[in-house]
MARGU-105961 format. One record per residue (C-alpha): x, y, z; residue number from 0; residue in three letters. Coordinates in steps of 0.02 Angstrom, whole numbers, always signed. Layout:
<atoms>
- east,north,up,pos,code
- X,Y,Z,NUM,ala
...
</atoms>
This chain:
<atoms>
- east,north,up,pos,code
- -551,+581,-348,0,unk
- -438,+495,-221,1,unk
- -311,+357,-249,2,unk
- -256,+210,-141,3,unk
- -103,+125,-215,4,unk
- -43,-40,-144,5,unk
- +140,-79,-180,6,unk
- +205,-251,-224,7,unk
- +280,-360,-359,8,unk
- +180,-441,-499,9,unk
- +169,-628,-527,10,unk
- +122,-786,-432,11,unk
- +300,-805,-362,12,unk
- +278,-648,-259,13,unk
- +91,-654,-221,14,unk
- +102,-698,-36,15,unk
- +271,-627,+6,16,unk
- +298,-497,+140,17,unk
- +339,-366,+8,18,unk
- +164,-385,-68,19,unk
- +60,-326,+79,20,unk
- +9,-171,-20,21,unk
- -61,-278,-160,22,unk
- -153,-389,-36,23,unk
- -234,-238,+48,24,unk
- -297,-155,-112,25,unk
- -362,-324,-173,26,unk
- -457,-351,-9,27,unk
- -522,-171,-17,28,unk
- -589,-202,-192,29,unk
- -672,-363,-133,30,unk
- -754,-271,+14,31,unk
- -819,-135,-102,32,unk
- -870,-266,-233,33,unk
- -760,-186,-366,34,unk
- -657,-277,-496,35,unk
- -482,-241,-559,36,unk
- -438,-217,-742,37,unk
- -273,-198,-829,38,unk
- -234,-15,-866,39,unk
- -127,+26,-1017,40,unk
- -98,+200,-944,41,unk
- -21,+140,-782,42,unk
- +38,-32,-836,43,unk
- -48,-88,-677,44,unk
- -213,-153,-614,45,unk
- -344,-21,-572,46,unk
- -518,-23,-499,47,unk
- -633,+127,-484,48,unk
- -796,+163,-401,49,unk
- -893,+278,-286,50,unk
- -870,+277,-97,51,unk
- -951,+404,+19,52,unk
- -993,+517,-129,53,unk
- -811,+518,-188,54,unk
- -737,+439,-341,55,unk
- -601,+319,-283,56,unk
- -466,+229,-382,57,unk
- -370,+78,-319,58,unk
- -203,+42,-403,59,unk
- -83,-106,-400,60,unk
- +68,-54,-505,61,unk
- +138,-201,-605,62,unk
- +310,-125,-642,63,unk
- +392,-208,-489,64,unk
- +419,-123,-323,65,unk
- +569,-16,-374,66,unk
- +469,+66,-515,67,unk
- +302,+90,-425,68,unk
- +309,+279,-439,69,unk
- +290,+277,-628,70,unk
- +113,+207,-622,71,unk
- +60,+323,-481,72,unk
- +130,+475,-569,73,unk
- +42,+433,-732,74,unk
- -124,+408,-646,75,unk
- -104,+570,-549,76,unk
- -73,+667,-710,77,unk
- -220,+585,-801,78,unk
- -343,+610,-658,79,unk
- -273,+780,-605,80,unk
- -237,+722,-427,81,unk
- -131,+811,-298,82,unk
- -16,+719,-178,83,unk
- -143,+750,-37,84,unk
- -268,+639,-133,85,unk
- -154,+487,-121,86,unk
- -128,+348,+5,87,unk
- +14,+224,-28,88,unk
- +7,+55,+62,89,unk
- +169,-43,+84,90,unk
- +265,-162,+196,91,unk
- +395,-102,+324,92,unk
- +522,-211,+415,93,unk
- +558,-71,+540,94,unk
- +387,-106,+618,95,unk
- +341,-262,+714,96,unk
- +230,-387,+623,97,unk
- +46,-334,+629,98,unk
- +88,-153,+676,99,unk
- +25,-20,+557,100,unk
- +81,+160,+548,101,unk
- -10,+294,+450,102,unk
- +80,+457,+412,103,unk
- +31,+611,+310,104,unk
- +209,+629,+240,105,unk
- +387,+573,+268,106,unk
- +544,+499,+196,107,unk
- +556,+330,+109,108,unk
- +630,+250,+265,109,unk
- +738,+142,+153,110,unk
- +589,+71,+59,111,unk
- +626,+60,-127,112,unk
- +442,+73,-175,113,unk
- +417,+230,-73,114,unk
- +580,+298,-143,115,unk
- +513,+274,-321,116,unk
- +350,+361,-277,117,unk
- +441,+508,-197,118,unk
- +557,+520,-350,119,unk
- +414,+519,-476,120,unk
- +300,+635,-379,121,unk
- +440,+753,-330,122,unk
- +374,+764,-152,123,unk
- +360,+671,+13,124,unk
- +193,+755,+47,125,unk
- +79,+604,+22,126,unk
- -1,+487,+148,127,unk
- +74,+315,+174,128,unk
- +11,+166,+271,129,unk
- +161,+60,+322,130,unk
- +125,-118,+376,131,unk
- +248,-203,+492,132,unk
- +329,-366,+438,133,unk
- +461,-370,+576,134,unk
- +648,-356,+558,135,unk
- +742,-497,+469,136,unk
- +805,-622,+600,137,unk
- +991,-645,+632,138,unk
- +1097,-589,+486,139,unk
- +968,-629,+355,140,unk
- +978,-517,+200,141,unk
- +834,-393,+197,142,unk
- +797,-424,+12,143,unk
- +783,-611,+40,144,unk
- +675,-581,+193,145,unk
- +548,-466,+111,146,unk
- +533,-583,-39,147,unk
- +495,-736,+71,148,unk
- +320,-798,+104,149,unk
- +250,-771,+278,150,unk
- +287,-900,+411,151,unk
- +143,-1012,+464,152,unk
- +110,-916,+627,153,unk
- +107,-754,+525,154,unk
- -13,-828,+398,155,unk
- -132,-870,+541,156,unk
- -145,-683,+581,157,unk
- -131,-616,+404,158,unk
- -316,-600,+366,159,unk
- -348,-495,+521,160,unk
- -194,-388,+486,161,unk
- -253,-353,+308,162,unk
- -430,-317,+370,163,unk
- -362,-190,+493,164,unk
- -267,-103,+353,165,unk
- -425,-101,+247,166,unk
- -521,-22,+393,167,unk
- -383,+109,+407,168,unk
- -396,+149,+220,169,unk
- -586,+165,+230,170,unk
- -573,+278,+382,171,unk
- -444,+386,+288,172,unk
- -571,+404,+149,173,unk
- -719,+440,+264,174,unk
- -649,+545,+403,175,unk
- -473,+598,+353,176,unk
- -297,+557,+402,177,unk
- -300,+624,+581,178,unk
- -445,+515,+634,179,unk
- -370,+364,+547,180,unk
- -201,+393,+631,181,unk
- -283,+413,+802,182,unk
- -374,+247,+786,183,unk
- -242,+141,+700,184,unk
- -67,+200,+750,185,unk
- -33,+90,+901,186,unk
- +86,-47,+949,187,unk
- +28,-227,+950,188,unk
</atoms>
């Protein structure tokens, strides 16, 4: 089994904020695969499972808020006997320009509280992460306020294509591995 976890915050107030790109990607991935999400008492999150390319795949949207995302991923890993190499975490990143994606096989949290929680609960940085650029906060805007804002109109106009590219990257990671997915998707816009 392999796991793709999209990070975000639960609730309508956060649904289309910059910090919820991970949720938006796993939701679009489930739609593309014609899978449905169900509430999981184990993870206290939404999960969807199915077969893809002869592999059992689980999609996860933790509902414990961004800063506690690692709890749900850790519980699912234990239950499904997954190793960190079986996991891809999708999240936003204000260190990357809007619409830029960066896939890595491992690394630090880069100041991202969701990734920090995952690293803490897994006890390792050795898991793949797909970081999706939201651009740096303009002026002296507080980063917390910025990531919790909805996308600007011009960003919303590009959002579907941006999410679709991330979905393509996730599918390529599943089909052909991380190196091929990095080669095809790690580029500047």
